[in-house]
C-alpha positions as a Markdown table, in Angstrom:
| # | Residue | x | y | z |
|---|---|---|---|---|
| 1 | Met | -15.0 | -3.0 | 37.8 |
| 2 | Gln | -17.0 | -6.1 | 37.6 |
| 3 | Ala | -16.6 | -9.9 | 37.7 |
| 4 | His | -18.9 | -12.7 | 36.6 |
| 5 | Thr | -19.3 | -16.0 | 38.4 |
| 6 | Leu | -17.4 | -18.8 | 36.8 |
| 7 | Pro | -19.1 | -20.8 | 34.0 |
| 8 | Gly | -21.8 | -23.0 | 35.5 |
| 9 | Asp | -21.6 | -21.2 | 38.9 |
| 10 | Arg | -24.3 | -19.2 | 40.6 |
| 11 | Leu | -23.9 | -16.4 | 43.1 |
| 12 | Leu | -25.0 | -17.6 | 46.5 |
| 13 | Ala | -24.1 | -14.7 | 48.9 |
| 14 | Gly | -22.5 | -11.3 | 48.8 |
| 15 | Pro | -20.6 | -9.3 | 47.9 |
| 16 | Val | -19.3 | -7.8 | 51.1 |
| 17 | Leu | -16.2 | -5.6 | 51.4 |
| 18 | Leu | -12.9 | -6.7 | 52.9 |
| 19 | Asp | -9.8 | -4.5 | 52.7 |
| 20 | His | -11.4 | -2.6 | 49.7 |
| 21 | Arg | -12.1 | -5.8 | 47.9 |
| 22 | Ala | -15.5 | -7.3 | 47.0 |
| 23 | Val | -15.9 | -10.8 | 48.4 |
| 24 | Trp | -18.6 | -13.3 | 47.6 |
| 25 | Val | -19.6 | -16.9 | 47.6 |
| 26 | Glu | -20.5 | -18.8 | 44.4 |
| 27 | Ala | -21.0 | -22.5 | 43.6 |
| 28 | Gly | -21.4 | -24.9 | 40.8 |
| 29 | Gln | -19.3 | -28.1 | 41.0 |
| 30 | Arg | -17.4 | -26.5 | 43.9 |
| 31 | Leu | -18.1 | -23.9 | 46.5 |
| 32 | Leu | -15.8 | -20.9 | 46.1 |
| 33 | Val | -15.1 | -17.7 | 48.0 |
| 34 | Arg | -13.8 | -15.2 | 45.4 |
| 35 | Ser | -12.7 | -11.5 | 45.5 |
| 36 | Leu | -12.5 | -8.6 | 43.1 |
| 37 | Asp | -10.2 | -5.6 | 43.7 |
| 38 | Ala | -10.3 | -2.0 | 42.3 |
| 39 | His | -7.8 | -3.0 | 39.5 |
| 40 | Gly | -10.2 | -5.7 | 38.2 |
| 41 | Arg | -8.2 | -8.6 | 39.5 |
| 42 | Thr | -10.0 | -11.7 | 40.9 |
| 43 | Arg | -8.7 | -14.2 | 43.4 |
| 44 | Thr | -10.0 | -17.4 | 44.9 |
| 45 | Leu | -9.9 | -17.1 | 48.7 |
| 46 | Phe | -11.4 | -20.5 | 49.6 |
| 47 | Ser | -12.4 | -23.6 | 47.7 |
| 48 | Thr | -14.0 | -26.9 | 48.6 |
| 49 | Ser | -13.4 | -30.2 | 46.8 |
| 50 | Ala | -15.8 | -31.4 | 44.1 |
| 51 | Thr | -19.4 | -32.1 | 45.2 |
| 52 | Pro | -19.1 | -34.9 | 47.7 |
| 53 | Gly | -20.9 | -38.2 | 47.1 |
| 54 | Ala | -22.7 | -37.1 | 44.0 |
| 55 | Pro | -22.6 | -38.2 | 40.4 |
| 56 | Lys | -20.5 | -36.0 | 38.1 |
| 57 | Gly | -22.4 | -32.9 | 37.0 |
| 58 | Thr | -24.4 | -32.5 | 40.2 |
| 59 | Arg | -24.6 | -28.9 | 41.3 |
| 60 | Trp | -23.2 | -28.0 | 44.7 |
| 61 | Pro | -25.8 | -29.2 | 47.2 |
| 62 | Phe | -25.3 | -26.5 | 49.8 |
| 63 | Phe | -26.7 | -23.0 | 50.1 |
| 64 | Val | -25.2 | -19.9 | 51.8 |
| 65 | Asp | -27.6 | -17.3 | 53.2 |
| 66 | Ser | -25.2 | -15.1 | 55.1 |
| 67 | Ile | -21.7 | -13.7 | 54.5 |
| 68 | Ala | -19.8 | -11.0 | 56.4 |
| 69 | Ala | -16.3 | -9.5 | 56.5 |
| 70 | Gly | -14.3 | -7.3 | 58.8 |
| 71 | Asp | -11.1 | -7.2 | 60.9 |
| 72 | Gly | -9.3 | -8.9 | 58.0 |
| 73 | Arg | -11.6 | -11.9 | 58.1 |
| 74 | Val | -14.5 | -13.5 | 56.1 |
| 75 | Ala | -17.3 | -15.4 | 57.7 |
| 76 | Phe | -20.2 | -17.3 | 56.1 |
| 77 | Ile | -22.8 | -19.9 | 57.0 |
| 78 | Glu | -23.3 | -23.0 | 54.8 |
| 79 | Ser | -26.2 | -25.4 | 55.0 |
| 80 | Val | -26.2 | -28.9 | 53.5 |
| 81 | Ile | -29.4 | -29.7 | 51.7 |
| 82 | Arg | -30.6 | -33.2 | 52.6 |
| 83 | Cys | -30.3 | -35.8 | 49.9 |
| 84 | Ala | -28.8 | -33.4 | 47.4 |
| 85 | Ser | -25.2 | -34.8 | 47.8 |
| 86 | Ala | -25.9 | -38.5 | 47.6 |
| 87 | Pro | -27.9 | -41.0 | 45.5 |
| 88 | Pro | -31.6 | -41.1 | 46.7 |
| 89 | His | -31.4 | -44.8 | 47.7 |
| 90 | Thr | -29.0 | -44.0 | 50.5 |
| 91 | Arg | -31.4 | -41.9 | 52.5 |
| 92 | Asn | -35.1 | -41.5 | 53.2 |
| 93 | Cys | -35.6 | -38.5 | 50.9 |
| 94 | Ser | -38.8 | -36.6 | 50.0 |
| 95 | Ser | -38.4 | -35.5 | 46.4 |
| 96 | Gly | -39.9 | -32.2 | 45.2 |
| 97 | Ala | -40.0 | -30.4 | 48.6 |
| 98 | Glu | -40.0 | -26.7 | 48.3 |
| 99 | Asn | -38.0 | -26.2 | 51.5 |
| 100 | Pro | -35.9 | -29.4 | 51.9 |
| 101 | Pro | -34.5 | -30.0 | 55.4 |
| 102 | Thr | -30.8 | -29.7 | 56.0 |
| 103 | Asp | -28.3 | -32.3 | 57.2 |
| 104 | Ser | -25.9 | -29.8 | 58.8 |
| 105 | Val | -25.1 | -26.2 | 59.3 |
| 106 | Thr | -21.5 | -25.0 | 59.3 |
| 107 | Leu | -20.1 | -21.6 | 60.2 |
| 108 | Phe | -16.8 | -20.8 | 58.4 |
| 109 | Ala | -14.5 | -18.0 | 59.3 |
| 110 | Gly | -10.9 | -16.8 | 58.9 |
| 111 | Pro | -8.6 | -14.6 | 57.0 |
| 112 | Pro | -8.2 | -15.1 | 53.2 |
| 113 | Gly | -6.3 | -18.3 | 52.6 |
| 114 | Ala | -7.1 | -19.6 | 56.1 |
| 115 | Ile | -10.9 | -19.8 | 56.1 |
| 116 | Arg | -12.0 | -22.9 | 58.1 |
| 117 | Pro | -15.1 | -24.3 | 59.9 |
| 118 | Val | -15.4 | -23.0 | 63.4 |
| 119 | Glu | -18.8 | -24.5 | 64.3 |
| 120 | Ser | -20.7 | -27.3 | 62.7 |
| 121 | Leu | -24.1 | -28.6 | 63.8 |
| 122 | Val | -26.5 | -31.3 | 62.7 |
| 123 | Pro | -30.3 | -30.8 | 63.1 |
| 124 | Pro | -31.6 | -32.0 | 66.5 |
| 125 | Arg | -33.3 | -35.3 | 67.1 |
| 126 | Pro | -37.2 | -35.3 | 67.3 |
| 127 | Asn | -36.9 | -34.3 | 71.0 |
| 128 | Cys | -35.2 | -31.0 | 69.8 |
| 129 | Gln | -32.2 | -31.5 | 72.1 |
| 130 | Gly | -29.1 | -29.6 | 70.9 |
| 131 | Pro | -27.9 | -26.1 | 70.5 |
| 132 | Pro | -29.5 | -23.5 | 68.2 |
| 133 | Glu | -28.2 | -23.2 | 64.7 |
| 134 | Pro | -26.4 | -20.1 | 63.3 |
| 135 | Ser | -28.7 | -18.3 | 60.8 |
| 136 | Ala | -26.8 | -15.1 | 60.1 |
| 137 | Val | -23.3 | -13.8 | 61.0 |
| 138 | Ala | -21.3 | -10.5 | 61.3 |
| 139 | Val | -17.7 | -9.8 | 62.1 |
| 140 | Thr | -16.7 | -7.3 | 64.9 |
| 141 | Asp | -13.4 | -6.4 | 66.5 |
| 142 | Ala | -14.2 | -8.7 | 69.4 |
| 143 | Gly | -15.3 | -11.8 | 67.4 |
| 144 | Leu | -18.2 | -13.2 | 65.4 |
| 145 | Val | -21.7 | -12.1 | 66.1 |
| 146 | Asp | -24.2 | -14.9 | 65.3 |
| 147 | Tyr | -28.0 | -14.8 | 65.1 |
| 148 | Glu | -29.0 | -18.3 | 66.3 |
| 149 | Val | -32.4 | -20.0 | 66.2 |
| 150 | Ser | -33.6 | -23.4 | 67.1 |
| 151 | Ala | -34.2 | -25.8 | 64.2 |
| 152 | Tyr | -37.8 | -26.0 | 63.0 |
| 153 | Pro | -40.2 | -27.4 | 64.2 |
| 154 | Cys | -39.0 | -27.1 | 67.8 |
| 155 | Arg | -41.8 | -25.5 | 69.8 |
| 156 | Arg | -39.8 | -24.2 | 72.7 |
| 157 | Gly | -37.2 | -22.6 | 70.4 |
| 158 | Val | -34.4 | -20.2 | 71.1 |
| 159 | Ser | -33.8 | -17.0 | 69.1 |
| 160 | Arg | -30.8 | -15.0 | 70.2 |
| 161 | Leu | -27.8 | -12.9 | 69.2 |
| 162 | Val | -24.5 | -14.1 | 70.6 |
| 163 | Leu | -20.8 | -13.2 | 70.5 |
| 164 | Arg | -18.4 | -16.0 | 69.6 |
| 165 | Ser | -14.6 | -15.9 | 69.5 |
| 166 | Phe | -13.0 | -16.3 | 66.1 |
| 167 | Ser | -12.5 | -19.9 | 66.9 |
| 168 | Gly | -16.2 | -20.4 | 67.6 |
| 169 | Arg | -16.3 | -20.3 | 71.4 |
| 170 | Leu | -19.4 | -18.7 | 73.0 |
| 171 | Leu | -18.4 | -15.5 | 74.8 |
| 172 | Arg | -21.7 | -13.9 | 75.7 |
| 173 | Val | -25.3 | -13.6 | 74.8 |
| 174 | Leu | -26.0 | -10.1 | 73.5 |
| 175 | Ala | -29.8 | -10.4 | 73.2 |
| 176 | Asn | -32.3 | -13.2 | 73.9 |
| 177 | Gly | -35.9 | -14.0 | 73.2 |
| 178 | Leu | -35.9 | -12.2 | 69.8 |
| 179 | Pro | -38.5 | -12.4 | 67.1 |
| 180 | Val | -38.0 | -15.3 | 64.7 |
| 181 | Val | -36.6 | -13.0 | 62.1 |
| 182 | Thr | -34.4 | -10.2 | 63.5 |
| 183 | Pro | -32.3 | -8.1 | 61.2 |
| 184 | Phe | -29.0 | -7.0 | 62.6 |
| 185 | Leu | -25.7 | -5.3 | 61.6 |
| 186 | Ala | -22.3 | -5.2 | 63.4 |
| 187 | Ala | -19.2 | -3.1 | 63.0 |
| 188 | Gly | -16.3 | -2.3 | 65.2 |
| 189 | Asp | -17.5 | -2.6 | 68.8 |
| 190 | Trp | -21.2 | -2.1 | 67.9 |
| 191 | Val | -24.1 | -4.3 | 66.9 |
| 192 | Ala | -27.5 | -2.9 | 66.0 |
| 193 | Leu | -30.7 | -5.0 | 65.8 |
| 194 | Leu | -34.2 | -4.2 | 64.7 |
| 195 | Lys | -37.1 | -5.2 | 66.9 |
| 196 | Ser | -40.2 | -4.8 | 64.8 |
| 197 | Ala | -43.4 | -3.9 | 66.6 |
| 198 | Gln | -45.3 | -7.1 | 67.2 |
| 199 | Val | -48.4 | -5.4 | 68.7 |
| 200 | Val | -50.7 | -2.7 | 67.3 |
| 201 | Gly | -49.8 | 0.6 | 68.9 |
| 202 | Lys | -46.2 | -0.3 | 69.6 |
| 203 | Gln | -43.2 | 1.2 | 67.7 |
| 204 | Asp | -40.3 | -0.4 | 65.9 |
| 205 | Glu | -37.1 | 0.0 | 67.7 |
| 206 | Val | -33.4 | -0.3 | 66.8 |
| 207 | Gln | -31.2 | -1.2 | 69.7 |
| 208 | Ile | -27.5 | -0.5 | 69.5 |
| 209 | Ile | -25.3 | -2.7 | 71.8 |
| 210 | Arg | -21.7 | -2.4 | 72.8 |
| 211 | Val | -20.3 | -5.8 | 71.9 |
| 212 | Ser | -17.4 | -5.7 | 74.4 |
| 213 | Asn | -19.7 | -5.6 | 77.4 |
| 214 | Gly | -23.2 | -6.4 | 76.0 |
| 215 | Gln | -24.7 | -3.1 | 77.2 |
| 216 | Val | -27.5 | -1.4 | 75.2 |
| 217 | Val | -26.2 | 2.1 | 74.5 |
| 218 | Arg | -29.0 | 3.6 | 72.3 |
| 219 | Arg | -32.6 | 2.9 | 71.5 |
| 220 | Leu | -33.9 | 4.4 | 68.3 |
| 221 | Arg | -37.6 | 4.8 | 67.5 |
| 222 | Pro | -39.1 | 6.6 | 64.5 |
| 223 | Arg | -40.3 | 10.2 | 64.7 |
| 224 | Pro | -43.2 | 10.8 | 64.3 |
| 225 | Pro | -44.4 | 7.6 | 66.1 |
| 226 | Ser | -46.7 | 6.8 | 63.2 |
| 227 | Glu | -43.7 | 6.0 | 60.9 |
| 228 | Gln | -42.0 | 2.6 | 60.6 |
| 229 | Ile | -38.3 | 1.7 | 60.4 |
| 230 | Glu | -37.6 | 0.1 | 57.0 |
| 231 | Asp | -33.8 | -0.3 | 57.2 |
| 232 | Phe | -30.8 | 0.8 | 59.2 |
| 233 | Ala | -27.0 | 1.1 | 58.9 |
| 234 | Leu | -24.0 | 1.3 | 61.2 |
| 235 | Asp | -20.3 | 1.8 | 60.9 |
| 236 | Ser | -17.4 | 1.2 | 63.2 |
| 237 | Ser | -17.1 | 4.8 | 64.3 |
| 238 | Gly | -20.5 | 4.7 | 66.0 |
| 239 | Thr | -22.3 | 6.6 | 63.2 |
| 240 | Phe | -25.7 | 5.1 | 62.4 |
| 241 | Ala | -28.6 | 5.8 | 60.0 |
| 242 | Leu | -32.3 | 5.0 | 59.8 |
| 243 | Met | -34.5 | 4.6 | 56.8 |
| 244 | Thr | -38.1 | 5.4 | 57.6 |
| 245 | Glu | -41.3 | 4.7 | 55.8 |
| 246 | Pro | -42.1 | 6.3 | 52.4 |
| 247 | Arg | -43.9 | 9.4 | 51.6 |
| 248 | Arg | -46.0 | 9.6 | 48.4 |
| 249 | Ala | -44.0 | 9.6 | 45.2 |
| 250 | Pro | -44.8 | 12.3 | 42.7 |
| 251 | Cys | -46.6 | 11.6 | 39.4 |
| 252 | Gly | -48.4 | 8.6 | 40.8 |
| 253 | Leu | -45.3 | 6.4 | 40.6 |
| 254 | Arg | -44.8 | 3.5 | 43.0 |
| 255 | Leu | -41.1 | 4.3 | 43.7 |
| 256 | Gly | -41.2 | 4.2 | 47.4 |
| 257 | Ser | -39.2 | 7.3 | 48.4 |
| 258 | Tyr | -37.8 | 7.0 | 51.9 |
| 259 | Ala | -36.2 | 9.3 | 54.4 |
| 260 | Leu | -32.6 | 8.7 | 55.7 |
| 261 | Ser | -31.5 | 10.2 | 59.0 |
| 262 | Val | -28.0 | 9.9 | 60.5 |
| 263 | Gly | -26.8 | 10.2 | 64.1 |
| 264 | Gln | -23.8 | 9.4 | 66.3 |
| 265 | Ile | -23.7 | 7.2 | 69.4 |
| 266 | Gly | -23.2 | 9.4 | 72.4 |
| 267 | Gln | -24.8 | 12.4 | 70.8 |
| 268 | Pro | -28.5 | 13.3 | 70.9 |
| 269 | Gly | -30.7 | 13.8 | 67.9 |
| 270 | Leu | -30.7 | 12.8 | 64.3 |
| 271 | Gln | -30.1 | 14.8 | 61.1 |
| 272 | Val | -32.1 | 14.2 | 58.0 |
| 273 | Leu | -29.8 | 13.3 | 55.1 |
| 274 | Thr | -32.3 | 12.8 | 52.3 |
| 275 | Lys | -36.0 | 12.2 | 51.7 |
| 276 | Glu | -35.4 | 10.6 | 48.3 |
| 277 | Ala | -33.8 | 7.3 | 49.0 |
| 278 | Leu | -35.4 | 4.2 | 47.3 |
| 279 | Gly | -36.5 | 1.5 | 49.7 |
| 280 | Glu | -38.3 | -1.8 | 49.6 |
| 281 | Glu | -40.4 | -1.3 | 46.4 |
| 282 | Pro | -38.6 | -1.9 | 43.0 |
| 283 | Pro | -36.0 | -1.0 | 42.1 |
| 284 | Thr | -34.9 | -2.5 | 45.5 |
| 285 | Thr | -31.6 | -1.6 | 47.2 |
| 286 | Ala | -30.1 | -1.5 | 50.6 |
| 287 | Phe | -28.1 | 1.4 | 51.8 |
| 288 | Ala | -24.7 | 1.5 | 53.6 |
| 289 | Leu | -22.8 | 3.9 | 55.9 |
| 290 | Ala | -19.1 | 4.6 | 56.3 |
| 291 | Gly | -17.1 | 7.6 | 57.7 |
| 292 | Gly | -20.2 | 9.7 | 58.1 |
| 293 | Gln | -21.2 | 9.2 | 54.5 |
| 294 | Ala | -24.2 | 7.2 | 53.2 |
| 295 | Ala | -24.5 | 5.3 | 50.0 |
| 296 | Tyr | -28.0 | 4.7 | 48.6 |
| 297 | Ala | -30.2 | 4.6 | 45.5 |
| 298 | Gln | -31.8 | 7.8 | 44.4 |
| 299 | Pro | -34.4 | 8.4 | 41.6 |
| 300 | Thr | -32.8 | 9.9 | 38.5 |
| 301 | Ser | -35.8 | 12.2 | 38.1 |
| 302 | Ser | -39.2 | 12.8 | 39.9 |
| 303 | Cys | -41.2 | 11.1 | 37.1 |
| 304 | Ala | -39.0 | 8.2 | 35.9 |
| 305 | Pro | -38.8 | 4.7 | 37.3 |
| 306 | Ala | -35.0 | 4.7 | 37.2 |
| 307 | Ser | -32.4 | 5.1 | 39.9 |
| 308 | Gln | -28.7 | 5.5 | 40.5 |
| 309 | Ile | -26.3 | 4.9 | 43.4 |
| 310 | Val | -25.2 | 8.1 | 45.1 |
| 311 | Val | -22.9 | 8.9 | 48.1 |
| 312 | Ala | -23.9 | 11.8 | 50.4 |
| 313 | Ser | -23.1 | 13.4 | 53.7 |
| 314 | Pro | -25.1 | 15.9 | 55.7 |
| 315 | Gly | -24.9 | 19.4 | 54.2 |
| 316 | Ala | -23.3 | 18.2 | 50.9 |
| 317 | Pro | -24.9 | 17.4 | 47.6 |
| 318 | Pro | -25.0 | 13.7 | 46.6 |
| 319 | Thr | -22.3 | 12.3 | 44.4 |
| 320 | Pro | -23.5 | 9.9 | 41.7 |
| 321 | Ile | -21.6 | 6.7 | 41.1 |
| 322 | Pro | -21.8 | 6.0 | 37.4 |
| 323 | Gly | -22.0 | 2.5 | 36.1 |
| 324 | Leu | -23.0 | 0.9 | 39.4 |
| 325 | Glu | -26.3 | -0.9 | 38.9 |
| 326 | Pro | -28.6 | -0.7 | 42.0 |
| 327 | Gly | -29.2 | -4.2 | 43.5 |
| 328 | Thr | -30.5 | -5.9 | 46.6 |
| 329 | Leu | -27.2 | -5.5 | 48.4 |
| 330 | Leu | -25.0 | -2.5 | 48.8 |
| 331 | Phe | -21.7 | -2.2 | 50.8 |
| 332 | Phe | -19.6 | 0.8 | 51.3 |
| 333 | Asp | -16.3 | 1.3 | 53.3 |
| 334 | Gly | -15.7 | 5.0 | 52.6 |
| 335 | Ser | -13.5 | 4.3 | 49.6 |
| 336 | Val | -15.2 | 1.7 | 47.5 |
| 337 | Leu | -18.7 | 0.4 | 46.9 |
| 338 | Ala | -19.8 | -3.1 | 46.1 |
| 339 | Thr | -23.1 | -4.6 | 44.8 |
| 340 | Ala | -24.4 | -7.5 | 42.7 |
| 341 | His | -26.6 | -7.6 | 39.7 |
| 342 | His | -27.7 | -11.1 | 38.8 |
| 343 | Asp | -24.5 | -13.2 | 38.7 |
| 344 | Thr | -22.2 | -10.2 | 38.3 |
| 345 | Val | -20.3 | -8.6 | 41.2 |
| 346 | Gln | -19.7 | -4.8 | 40.8 |
| 347 | Leu | -17.1 | -2.7 | 42.5 |
| 348 | Ala | -16.7 | 1.1 | 42.2 |
| 349 | Thr | -14.1 | 3.5 | 43.7 |
| 350 | Leu | -15.2 | 6.7 | 45.2 |
| 351 | Arg | -13.5 | 9.6 | 43.5 |
| 352 | Arg | -12.3 | 12.3 | 45.9 |
| 353 | Arg | -13.0 | 15.9 | 45.1 |
């Protein structure tokens, strides 16, 4: 199944999966959160009013970098671009800036039909006083996991991962003093974050933290030590997967074939799932994990620059998912898969054998 953005809209973030539905954020004259189910039906889960303070025809002046779903809730972070929602004479605006500053950052969260702002911040004054801003969000059983950073150009900035209640109250700091860009994932009672090696001779490390108590329960490093961690995945059962650096692709192609290994929290060792997953080089795709199965892009042949989405588990051959175009995002909940191709959201149901 697939759904296009509405006429004049552009896809801002997603899709993610919520109760076997693809959920995404799009915007044109309004900002919308929409969903697509396995029957091809679309719904609007959240809608703003028309673009505030702007002449008719002005595109929505906000951007959304992060969206997440889980525990029956959707969460996303929306930033207001300075001067985009009001006539230029009302503010001191610098036109033509590549990275215009923001006027505010708002974290929205809630179940479909009851999504609301739970935290809203304005950039700090020149003395950099004020809390760090949410930059990315995930949904766990215990609440919202936020990656927060101090607004640029604060020199003594904060970069941390925190747990907040579904109403936005700070519950605990899960990790502090992180690199400025720290990828993370969360599911169930777990959060995994990647600490990239900052010094020559050091190794990448994925830390898995139990959200309910903030304890690190697993530290994962690539084997052999010369490899790098390119991506990782985690599901609510405590199963995790690592994507490690590529080996040479046959026929001289630059396809970037990566190895995927899976493991379980509380059990030692990792099991190699495949050495033919496509990684950072085009065609680019993420990979996802659910119920001990991994979904990823695989080359259709050893000497062709084409790929397809497959689902595989250790000891079983991969199952191709026809019609699902590989994209930069991939979500899988054990039953359905979701991805996006340009401004089209795609949803596919896994057929049981």
